[in-house]
N, C-alpha and C positions, 0 to 999 in steps of 0.2 A: 823209478821211472826216470829219466831222463825228459827234462822239460826243451823245449825248441824254443831258439832263442827270440820268435817271430810266429804269434801263432794267426792262421790266417783268416780269424774273426776279428783279428785287433788292427790296426795299424800302425808301423812305424814311426819314425821322425826322422826328418831331412831339413838339416838346418844350410841355408844358401847364403853365401857372404851377399853382401844389400851392393857392391860396387861389382860383383860378380852379375848377379840377377841385374842389377841395373843395364850391363853390358850386354846381353843376351836381349833383353829387352828394346835395346835402341837399333841393335841388329835386326830383331822383327820388325821393329815401324819402319826400318829403312828398306826392307825388302818388300814390303807389304804394299802390293795383295798377294805377292809370290812368299811360297815356300822358301825357309832357310833354316839354317839350325847349324851346329857345333859339338865338339867335346865338353866333357866335364870333367874336371881335375878335381881333388881334394883326399878326404881318408873316407875307412869305412872301417871299421873294428868289427860287426858284426852285422848279419841279415838285419835291416829295421833300424840303424844307425851309421846316420850318410853326414858328411861335413861336405858342402860343396863351395871352393874355396878360388877355385877360376874356371872361367868358361874360353872355350876356343874357336873362333866363331866361324864358316866355311870358309874362307879362303878368297883369294880376289880374281882367281879363273873358276870356281864354281859356277855350275849352270841352276838356276831358279827358272818353277815351273807354275801353277798356280796350286798343284795335289802333289810335288813333289821337287827333289832338288838332289844335284850331283856333288859333294864338296871337292876342295881344291885338295884331294889327299895326302901329295907333296908339300902343299903347303902345312897342312895340320900336322903333319908327321914333323918335320921341321922346328914348328912351334911348341909340339908336344917335349922333342928332346933337348928346346932351349928352355921348358919349363922346367922339365927332369932336374937339369943341370943347375939352376939357377936354385932350386930346394935341396939339391944333396941329394937327389931320387928322393925325397921324402914325400912326395906326390901320389897320389896313385889314379890311374885313369877309373873313371868310376861310370862312364859309359856317354852317353847320346842326350842333346837337346835339341828339338826340331819346332818348328809351327806349325799348326793349320789354319792357316788365314781363312776365315769366313767358314772355321769350324768346329770342330767339337773337340774337346779334350778327354776323348776314347781313343785308346789304340787302335789303328789299324793292323791288318795281317799283317802286312808288311812290317810294322812297328813289331809286333810280337816275335816275327821270325829275326828279326834283327838282335833284340832281348836274347833269343836262345842262341844263336851264331856267337856273338860275343862272349856268354858264358862258358860257350864251348871250346872259343879258341885259346888255347895255352899262353899264346904272345900275349893276348890280351889281360891278363893275369885280374882278372873281375869276374868271380864265379859268379856273384850276384849283382849285373850290372844294375843301372837306374836309366831312364827315361824319362825325360823333364819335356814336357809337353806345352808349348805358350799358342792356346785355341781364342778363336775369334779374330782380334782387333780392330778397331787400333786399341779398343779396352781390352786386354789379355788376361785369360784367366791361366794359371799355371798351376799345371798336376804333376806329381813325380810319382812313379813306379817302379817297384824294384822286384826283377827277377829271382824269386827266391825258390821255384819248384817247376820241371821242365812238365809237369801235368796239370797245374794249376794257374789261372789268371794272375799276371804281378800285381799284388797289391798295392793301393795308392797311401802313398807316407805321407803324414800330417808334415806341413811345410813352416816353416820356421824362419825370418829374416835376421841376419844377425850385423849389425853393425861394425 
């Protein structure tokens, strides 16, 4: 019998570089009380095992609202291309991060749909995308979930910060 890499009764693990997490928290604080977010880059060898080494913010022309934001996608794509080139294309796009100012760390229906869309998008090359939520503010709760199955809610990963 074959074992799954991640069982749904248990959590996986995510390691987030401290400098990258601090960058996301600074952006969250800058935009508060409006929503903001960006992209997550790093490596994932299998579901439930993720390392975030870099974040990309919303971009200078992003539109921020109290319960949504629209990223500056052209700017993000240029930043992503630059990050790939600097790392000799060894980085992976992992998924998205965003804030829920004055809200909870629960995934919204839009968040769940976004994870499924990323998983289905061949060019994203992220079959098991992650979504990090920074909730509350100005003291932020950080929760990361990973889409493993189309039929089950994304499980929460145990967060570890590394320096």
